[in-house]
Each structure stands twice: as structure tokens, then as C-alpha cells.
C-alpha positions in Angstrom: -0.1 0.0 0.0 0.8 3.4 -0.7 1.4 6.4 1.8 -0.7 6.4 5.1 -4.0 7.9 4.4 -4.4 11.1 7.1 -7.5 11.6 9.3 -9.3 14.2 10.9 -12.2 13.9 13.2 -14.8 16.6 13.6 -16.7 15.9 16.3 -15.9 13.8 19.6 -19.3 12.1 20.6 -20.2 8.5 20.3 -19.3 9.0 16.6 -16.4 10.4 16.9 -14.9 8.2 19.3 -16.1 5.1 17.1 -14.1 6.6 14.2 -10.9 6.6 16.5 -11.4 3.1 17.3 -11.9 2.4 13.8 -9.2 3.9 12.5 -6.5 1.9 15.1 -8.0 -1.1 13.2 -6.9 0.1 9.5 -3.0 0.1 9.1 -3.0 2.2 6.0 -4.9 5.3 8.0 -3.4 7.7 11.0 -5.3 9.6 13.4 -3.9 13.6 13.0 -6.1 15.2 15.6 -9.6 15.8 17.1 -11.3 19.1 16.6 -13.9 19.6 19.1 -16.0 23.0 19.8 -15.5 21.9 23.9 -12.4 23.0 25.3 -9.4 20.4 24.1 -8.1 20.3 27.0 -11.0 18.7 28.7 -11.0 15.5 26.2 -9.2 12.7 27.6 -7.8 10.8 24.1 -6.8 7.0 24.1 -3.4 6.4 22.5 -2.0 9.8 22.7 -4.2 11.5 20.1 -4.1 15.2 19.8 -7.3 17.5 20.3 -7.7 20.5 19.2 -10.6 23.5 19.1 -12.5 23.1 16.0 -11.5 26.7 15.1 -8.0 25.5 14.4 -9.2 23.2 11.4 -8.6 26.1 8.7 -5.0 25.8 9.9 -4.6 22.6 9.1 -5.9 21.8 5.6 -2.5 20.6 4.3 -2.2 18.3 7.1 -5.5 16.2 6.3 -6.2 13.8 4.0 -9.9 13.2 5.0 -11.6 15.0 7.5 -14.6 12.9 8.7 -17.7 14.9 10.3 -19.4 13.4 13.3 -21.7 16.0 14.3 -25.6 15.3 14.2 -27.7 15.8 11.2 -30.3 18.1 12.6 -28.4 21.0 12.8 -24.6 20.3 12.7 -24.0 18.9 9.2 -26.5 21.0 7.2 -24.1 24.0 8.5 -20.5 21.9 8.9 -20.4 20.2 5.5 -20.9 22.7 3.1 -18.5 25.1 5.2 -15.5 22.4 5.6 -16.1 20.8 2.1 -14.8 23.9 0.8 -11.4 23.2 2.7 -11.0 19.4 3.0 -12.0 16.1 1.8 -15.0 15.2 3.8 -17.1 12.0 4.9 -20.0 12.5 6.7 -23.6 10.4 8.2 -26.2 12.7 7.2 -29.2 10.8 7.7 -32.7 12.7 7.2 -33.3 11.0 4.2 -35.9 13.7 3.1 -33.5 16.3 2.8 -30.5 14.3 1.3 -31.3 15.9 -2.2 -30.8 19.5 -0.8 -27.7 18.6 1.7 -26.1 17.2 -1.5 -26.7 20.5 -3.6 -25.4 22.6 -0.6 -22.3 20.1 -0.5 -21.4 19.9 -4.0 -21.0 23.7 -4.9 -18.2 24.2 -2.5 -16.1 21.1 -3.1 -16.5 21.4 -6.5 -15.3 25.0 -6.5 -12.2 24.2 -4.3 -11.5 20.5 -6.0 -12.3 18.3 -3.0 -14.1 15.3 -2.4 -17.4 15.2 0.1 -19.0 12.0 0.6 -22.4 12.4 1.9 -24.7 10.3 4.0 -22.5 7.4 4.9 -23.4 4.8 7.2 -25.5 1.6 7.0 -28.9 3.6 6.5 -28.4 6.0 4.5 -25.5 3.7 3.6 -25.2 0.1 3.5 -28.9 -0.4 3.2 -29.3 2.2 0.3 -26.8 0.0 -1.5 -29.0 -3.1 -1.0 -31.8 -1.5 -1.9 -30.6 -0.4 -5.4 -29.0 -4.2 -5.7 -32.3 -5.5 -5.0 -34.5 -3.4 -7.2 -31.9 -3.6 -10.3 -31.3 -7.7 -9.8 -35.4 -8.1 -9.6 -37.3 -5.2 -11.3 -40.4 -7.0 -10.9 -40.8 -6.5 -7.1 -41.1 -4.9 -4.0 -38.6 -3.5 -1.5 -38.7 -3.5 2.6 -36.8 -1.7 5.1 -36.7 -2.5 8.6 -34.9 -1.0 11.4 -34.3 -2.5 14.9 -34.9 -3.3 17.7 -32.3 -0.6 18.3 -31.2 2.7 19.6 -31.6 5.4 16.9 -28.9 7.8 17.1 -30.1 10.4 15.0 -33.8 10.1 16.3 -32.1 10.4 19.9 -30.1 13.4 18.8 -33.8 15.0 17.6 -35.3 14.2 21.0 -32.6 15.6 23.0 -32.9 18.8 21.1 -36.6 19.3 21.8 -36.8 22.3 24.5 -37.5 20.8 28.1 -35.8 17.4 27.4 -32.4 17.1 29.5 -31.2 13.7 27.9 -33.4 11.0 26.0 -33.3 8.0 23.5 -35.4 6.6 21.2 -35.7 2.8 20.0 -37.1 1.9 16.5 -38.9 -1.3 16.7 -39.9 -3.7 13.6 -43.2 -5.7 13.3 -42.3 -9.3 13.6 -45.5 -10.1 11.8 -44.7 -7.8 8.9 -41.2 -9.3 8.7 -42.5 -12.8 8.6 -45.0 -12.0 5.4 -42.2 -10.4 3.4 -39.6 -13.4 4.1 -41.8 -15.9 3.0 -42.3 -13.8 -0.1 -45.7 -12.8 0.1 -44.9 -9.0 -1.0 -47.4 -7.5 1.5 -48.6 -3.7 1.1 -47.5 -1.9 4.5 -48.0 1.3 5.7 -45.3 3.0 7.4 -47.4 3.1 10.6 -47.7 -1.0 10.1 -43.7 -1.6 9.5 -42.2 0.1 13.1 -43.1 1.5 16.0 -41.0 4.3 18.1 -40.2 4.5 21.4 -38.8 7.3 23.4 -37.3 7.2 27.0 -37.3 11.0 28.2 -35.5 12.9 31.1 -37.2 16.3 32.0 -35.7 19.5 32.9 -36.5 20.9 36.1 -39.6 23.0 35.4 -40.6 21.5 31.6 -44.1 20.3 30.8 -44.3 16.9 30.2 -47.5 17.1 27.6 -45.6 20.1 25.7 -42.4 18.0 25.3 -44.6 15.1 24.1 -46.4 17.0 21.4 -43.2 18.3 20.4 -41.7 15.1 20.0 -44.5 13.0 18.2 -45.6 15.6 15.8 -41.6 16.2 14.6 -41.5 16.3 10.9 -39.4 13.4 8.9 -38.4 12.1 12.5 -42.1 11.0 14.5 -44.8 12.4 12.6 -45.3 9.5 10.3 -45.3 6.6 13.2 -46.8 5.4 16.3 -44.7 7.1 19.2 -44.9 6.6 22.4 -42.9 8.6 25.2 -42.0 7.4 28.2 -40.7 9.8 31.0 -38.0 8.5 33.5 -35.0 9.9 35.6 -31.7 10.1 34.8 -30.7 7.3 36.8 -33.2 5.1 35.1 -31.8 6.3 31.5 -27.9 5.5 32.8 -28.6 2.3 34.1 -31.3 0.7 31.2 -30.5 2.6 27.9 -26.8 3.4 27.9 -25.9 0.7 25.4 -26.6 1.6 21.4 -27.5 -1.5 20.0 -29.4 -1.8 16.8 -29.7 -3.5 13.1 -32.3 -4.2 10.4 -33.3 -5.8 7.5 -33.5 -4.9 3.7 -35.7 -7.1 1.8 -36.4 -7.4 -2.0 -39.2 -9.4 -3.1 -39.7 -10.4 -6.5 -40.5 -12.9 -9.5 -38.0 -13.7 -12.5 -40.8 -15.3 -13.9 -44.5 -16.5 -13.6 -43.5 -19.6 -11.9 -40.2 -18.7 -9.6 -40.5 -15.9 -6.6 -36.8 -14.7 -5.2 -36.1 -13.3 -2.2 -32.9 -11.2 -1.3 -32.4 -10.4 2.5 -29.5 -8.3 3.9 -29.5 -8.2 7.7 -27.4 -6.3 10.5 -27.1 -7.2 14.0 -24.8 -4.5 16.0 -23.9 -4.1 19.5 -23.0 -0.7 18.8 -24.7 1.3 16.2 -22.1 4.2 16.6 -19.0 2.0 16.3 -20.4 0.2 13.1 -21.6 3.4 11.4 -18.0 4.6 12.5 -16.4 2.1 10.5 -18.2 2.6 7.3 -17.1 6.3 7.7 -13.9 5.2 7.7 -14.0 2.9 4.9 -15.5 5.5 2.5 -12.9 7.9 3.8 -10.5 5.6 2.2 -12.3 5.3 -1.1 -12.8 9.6 -0.9 -9.2 9.4 -1.0 -8.6 7.5 -3.7 -11.4 9.2 -5.8 -10.0 13.2 -5.0 -6.4 11.7 -6.1 -8.6 10.4 -9.3 -10.1 13.5 -10.0 -13.5 12.7 -8.8 -14.4 16.1 -7.0 -17.8 17.2 -5.6 -20.5 15.7 -3.5 -21.0 12.0 -4.0 -23.1 9.3 -2.3 -22.3 5.8 -1.7 -23.8 4.8 -5.1 -20.8 6.8 -6.7 -18.2 4.5 -5.1 -16.6 1.1 -6.5 -16.6 -1.5 -4.1 -12.9 -2.3 -4.6 -12.4 1.7 -3.3 -13.5 0.7 0.1 -10.9 -1.7 0.4 -6.9 -1.2 1.5 -6.2 -4.2 -0.9 -5.0 -3.8 -4.3 -7.3 -4.3 -7.4 -5.0 -7.4 -8.2 -5.5 -8.6 -4.6 -9.0 -8.4 -4.7 -9.4 -10.2 -8.1 -7.3 -13.2 -6.6 -8.7 -13.5 -2.9 -12.1 -11.8 -3.2 -13.9 -12.4 -6.9 
């Protein structure tokens, strides 16, 4: 392999910590530094990694090959990715599906002007699930695609819950319908409404003096996040949240159920079982950072999605190795 890919991490929450762990498992990468809006001196980083304030990023444009953005989709990434894609090759995990086209457009212009490559919406959904939806539809054009998430803690939806005024802390679980999955797996090709596929369950710690009913209404009516789902909001104390809701499992399924002829039905299934949602998402971001580095070196600039990335670019192995070992 050639030179080491130099990675920067913007934001050091669950995702940022996961990216640091993932970099340690990829020998062709090195961590230049973690960039945070907090006081860098307050961060205790494993492995002697360097921490800097986010304002220092502009001084390090020549030190970083790819900057991995680890902020939230609700308010961080819509501002950060367009601004930072003008300075760095970037990867983000923007996951508000309905707003991906406008996020792409906002990132594409500054990245293209600067000659940078900016991959948006990497992770497992959007990301790996997106790829499997495209594969399924392309391979079985006469069919239906079904996506189920959970049971698991959703980072994006939990972040959205925590930003509601009056919420001190909280998490959200997505729970798929076992009955709906069984019908799809059997090849029945059922017609399922959004509400028939999943429910959402929130566990919320209120700030002192907050009105529980106001908070509940703000959550269950939140556009793009909860308004289309049956959503339950449970109010608990901080101790219960810490003891019962501190792990972050997730997973899910993508199915394509279709017919290749009148007599033969086919079902494609892709599934994930994740003990740590942020660590797996981080591992996807790091693999795509490798691809972004290669694409930029090849002159492929502007905003990109997982649909634009050839699978071989994700691997540290050479094309010759991949043909010999994996094909």
C-alpha cells in the first residue's frame, strides 16, 4: 500500500470516539487530530491522540487527507459539511432521508469549486442499506423493496429528541413488526404502511420545570422523525436512563421480494445485528474515507454518495489482490 491516509475527526461524541477506534484497526490510516467545539484540554483521548478546537481546522488543511464529520444531522451537518467541504475532502453521516437531495446540492458547489471530494450520508442507513435497496431493485425489477430498522437505539432520532426544548436527556428505540417481517420473508409481497412496519419508543428525562405534555407533543409531531409513526414517550429519571439505556444496539433488514418469471419467486435479504450502532457507523465512515482519498487523487471531485463509490475503493487491498482473493 502507498502512503498512509491522514484522517481528522470533527466532533467527539459517540461517533467521533467510534471513528478513532476504527482508525486503529486500519493500518493504512493515521489520526491527525480530533477537532471539538469543547475545550480540547477537557478531552481525554486514548493513544495519545491530539485534540484541537474546531477553529483550528483552517490551519490544518495541508495536514489532513480526509476529514470525517461526526456531528448530528439535525443542525450540525447542514452547516458544517458545506463549510468544511470547501477546505477538505470530507465524509459525513447525514441521515435525514427527506433532506438528502438539498444537502447534496449544498455540499456539491463548495466541494467542486475547491477541487475536493465530499461523500455524504455514509453509514448503514443511509449507506449500506441504500446500496442493498439499489442492488435488489436492479436485480429483481418485478418486485417490492422492504426496509426494517431495529430493534435498536437510533442515534439520529435520539439526537432529535434531545434537542426538543425541555428535554434534559433521552433516547429513542425503533422496533420492527415481527408479523410484517415474516410476511416479507415468506415472499408474500404485502402492502405495508409506515405505521404497520415500525413503532418508535422514546425514553425522556425532563429538565426541571418542563411541561411533559408540551415535550411529548413536540416529539410525536416532529416532521421527518416521528410524525408518520406510532410514537410512545416514556418519562423517566436520569438514573434509570443511565442504568437501562446506556448501550446502543441496532440493526435491521433490507428485503427485495420479486419474481424472475411467473413460476419463480426470489427473496433477497440483507441484515445487520449491531451491538454498537455508533461504532459500526464509524467503521463505515472510515472505509468510505479511504475511498474518498482515492477518488480525489483520481480527480473525482464534488459531492458523492455511496452509489458513486466502486466497492473495490473501500478496501486497502489492491485491485490485483481483490481479483485473486475475493472475486
